N, C-alpha and C positions, 0 to 999 in steps of 0.2 A: 550256474546254479550249484550250490553246495550239495554234497552227497548226504541225503537225509537218512540218518542212522538212528535206529531204535535199540536201546540196550534193555533186554528183558532179564529181570532178576527174580529168583525165587523168593528172596527176602524173608527167609525163615530163620536161618542160623543166627543172624544178627540180633534177633529178639529173644533167643533162648540160650545162647552160649556166650559167656562173658568174654572169652578170648576173642571171638569173632567181633563182638560189639566194640571192644577196645581198638581193634585194628581197623575196623570199618564203621565208625560211629554214625556215618550218614548212609550206610548200606553199601554192599559190594557193588551194586549196580551204579550207584552215584560215583564211586571211585573209578570204575571202569569207564564211565562216561567222561570223567575229567581227563583221563589219559587220552582217549580218542579225540576229545574236543580240542586238544592242543594243535590239531591240524586245521588251519583256517578254511580248508576246502571241505570240511565236514561239519554239518550241523547235527547235534545230538539231543535226543530226548530219552527219557527212561520210563519204564513201566514195570509192574510187578505182578506176580501170581494173584495177589489179593484184589486187584482191580476187576471191575465187571468184565466178563469175557477174557480175564487175565490180561486186560489191556491190549488185546490183540483183536480188536474189532475190525470189520471190513474196512472202515474208514481209516483206522490207524495203519493197517497194512497197505492200503492204497497210497498212503503218504510216506511209505518207508522204502528206501532203496536198498538198504542193508540192515538185516536184523542180527543182533549179537545176543547169544543165549548162554546164560549161566544158571544151572540148576543142580540139585543134589538130593536133598532129603525128601522132596515132595514131587518126584517125577510122576507118580501115580495120580496126583491131584490135578494134573493138567487134563482138561476135558478132551476126549477123543475128537469131538467136532472142531475144536480149536486147532488140534494137530493137523487135521485134514485141511483146514483153511490155510494154515501156514505152508503146508506142503504144496498146495496148489499155487500159492504165490511164488514159491521157490521155482517150481516147474515153469512158471510163466516168466521168470527172469529176475526175481528178487534175490539178492545175495544173502547168504547165511553164514555166520561165524559161530561155531560151537566151541565152548570153552570147558576145559578140564572135565569135571564129572558130568557135563552135558553129554558125554559119550553114551550114557545110559538113558538119556532123555527119550521120550516118546517120539519127538520129531526127528532126532538123529537116527534112531533105529528104524523109523518109518522110511526115511530117505535111503538109508544104507541097505535095508532089507536083509539084515544079518544080526547076530547076537550082540555085537559091539562089546564083547566081554574082554577082560584083561586080568592080570595079577596086580595086587596093590599092597602097600605097607605104609602106615602113617607113623613115621619116625623122624620127621624133620631133617632128612638127610640132604646132602648137597646134590643138586642136579646140574649137570653140564650139558648144555644144548649145543650140538654141533650143526653148523650150517652146511648141509650136504648138497644144496642147490644154490650156490652163491649168486647166480645170475637171475634168480627168480625175483619178481617184483616184491614179494613179501619179505625177502632177505635184504632189500635195499638199505644200505647204510650200516649193516651189521658187521661185526668182526667175525673171524673164523669160528668162534664159539663164544658163548656167554654162560655165566653161572648164576644159579639161585642157591643161596646158602642153606635155606630150609624149604623143603618141599615134600609132598607125599610122593611115594614111588609108584609109578605105573610100569608094569613089565610085560614083555611079550610072552605068549602070543596075543595079539590084538585082533579079534575076529571081526574085521571090517573088510569090505571089498578092496581089491587092489586099487590104490589111489591113482588119480591122474598124474600127480607129482608128489614126491616126498621132499619137503623143504628142511625139516629138522629131524635129527635123531638124538635122543637123550641117553646119557649114561648117568647112573645113580651110584651113590657112595657104597651101597650094598652090593653092587656088581651088575645089576640088571640094566638092560637097554630097552628103548621103546621108540617107535616111530611117532614123534611128538608134533609134527606139523604136516598135515595131509590135505591135499586139495582134491575136489571132485567137481564134476559138472552133472547136475541132475535136471533133466529137461533143459531149459535155457538158463538155469540158475547156477551161479558159482558158490561152492560150499568149501569152507576151510575149517578144519579141526585143529585146535591149538591146545596142547596138553596142560601146561602149568596153570595154577590158580586155586590151590587148596585153600579153603576159607580160614584155617587157623594160622596161616602164614601170610606175610605182607607182600605177596607176589604182585598185586596190582598197585603197589607203590614203587615198583621197579621201573626205571626209565627205559631200559631196553625192551621190557615187555610192552610198555606203552608204544614204542616205535613199531614193534611187530604188529600190534593191534591196528595202528593207523595205516601201516602198509597193507594189512589184510583188508581193511575197509575199502581202500582205493582199488585193490585188486578185485574184490568181489563185486564192485559196482558195475551194473549193466544198465545203461539208460533206456534200453528197449524192453518192451513187454510183448509177450506172445500169448494173448488170452485164449487163443483157439487150440493151444498145444495139448490140452486135456480132453478135447472133444473128439468124437469118432463118428462123423456124419456119414449117412448113407448117400452115396452119389448115384442118382438114378441113371439108367441107360441113356436117356435123352440128353443128359448133361455131360456125357463122356467127351473127352477132348477130341476123339476121333469117332467117325461113324461106327456104330456098334449095334449088333442084333443080339437080343437076349436068347440064350440057349439053355435048355434044361429047366428044371423046376426051381421054385424059390420058397423060402420060408415066409416071405412077406408079400402082402398085397401092395399094389401100386400106391404110393403116397404114404405108406406106413413108415414110421421112424425106424422100426426094426430092433433086433437085439444087437447088443454091443459086446 
């Protein structure tokens, strides 16, 4: 079975900014999907902020193995209940790839539990991405480094938790550096943050970026789901694995669900 991938796009800049519209006439989400879809092992769908429930209904998420997220201008327009729904699916085992300015999205900040802040500059400068973990599956087929001639600068410090692995580190023409490819495991879900992708530059027309995205989808995929991972059941004395006698008082009466 192919890896069922859903590309979520904010789909705002394409309609209000001429430069973005010219670079991505069919929407950024569509171009990202085209890059990912070049892998025959991946089936890709797209959805946007403007769809009912932002296109992230229970059914849509049940049919998604890996969710790819790009947002920027309208982070605050994403409903909190949808954020919690997506977070639950990640904890249960759905993969999540967060792109560029998605570092400040509600879902990324929810999963990271940190400010996710950084320094930035929009000057179209050269970005050189160094592969610092060449044996990682996300770096498969990549050279020692690759360059994007025009990108927005992101600079350290990047206030995220210490990652599970760092795959890429970026250098920018202005001198800053940035940890630009980070992996995490949240619950049973694999999460990858990939820095490039500013909307006024043709980053998602770059072949090497496409290879990274395809590698990331394959890495993030987990065929298993663990729906009970978010539950906190009360296990009564009589169901203990070993014989047990209750001692002391309790906040709960027998049979009550109790506080969590």
